[in-house]
C-alpha positions in Angstrom: -38.7 95.3 12.3 -35.2 94.2 11.2 -32.0 94.4 12.7 -29.5 97.1 11.9 -26.0 96.0 11.8 -24.6 99.3 10.7 -22.5 100.6 13.5 -21.3 103.8 11.5 -17.9 105.3 12.6 -17.9 103.1 15.6 -17.8 99.7 13.8 -14.3 99.4 14.2 -14.8 99.3 18.0 -18.4 97.7 18.2 -17.7 94.3 16.0 -14.4 93.5 17.7 -16.0 94.0 21.0 -18.8 91.6 20.0 -16.4 89.3 18.6 -14.2 89.2 21.8 -17.2 88.8 24.1 -18.5 85.7 21.8 -15.1 84.3 22.3 -14.9 84.9 26.2 -18.3 83.1 26.4 -17.2 80.2 24.3 -14.1 79.9 26.6 -16.0 80.2 29.8 -18.5 77.6 28.5 -15.9 75.0 27.3 -13.7 75.5 30.7 -16.9 75.0 32.8 -17.9 71.7 30.8 -14.1 70.6 31.3 -14.2 71.1 35.0 -17.6 69.5 35.3 -16.4 66.4 33.5 -13.2 66.3 35.9 -15.3 66.8 39.0 -17.5 63.9 37.9 -14.6 61.7 37.3 -13.0 62.6 40.5 -16.4 61.7 42.4 -16.6 58.7 40.7 -13.0 57.6 41.4 -13.5 58.5 45.0 -16.9 56.5 45.3 -15.1 53.4 43.5 -12.0 53.5 45.9 -14.6 53.9 49.1 -16.5 50.8 47.9 -13.2 48.8 47.2 -12.0 50.0 50.6 -15.0 48.9 52.3 -15.1 45.7 50.5 -11.4 45.0 51.4 -11.8 45.9 55.1 -11.9 42.9 57.4 -14.9 42.5 59.5 -15.0 42.3 63.0 -17.2 39.5 64.5 -18.7 40.4 67.8 
């Protein structure tokens, strides 16, 4: 069983549609990865700031 890449008279519509879909998927994947990296960096920054704030806070002696 082989793949039939012939689109006949509709090739002018089919192949650009496939290309556009692939491009959109690529952009979505790249954007998702970039957002995940930014989110991870923000979380790490907040955790570091919370640790530093906790270490710098004066302790009450009771």
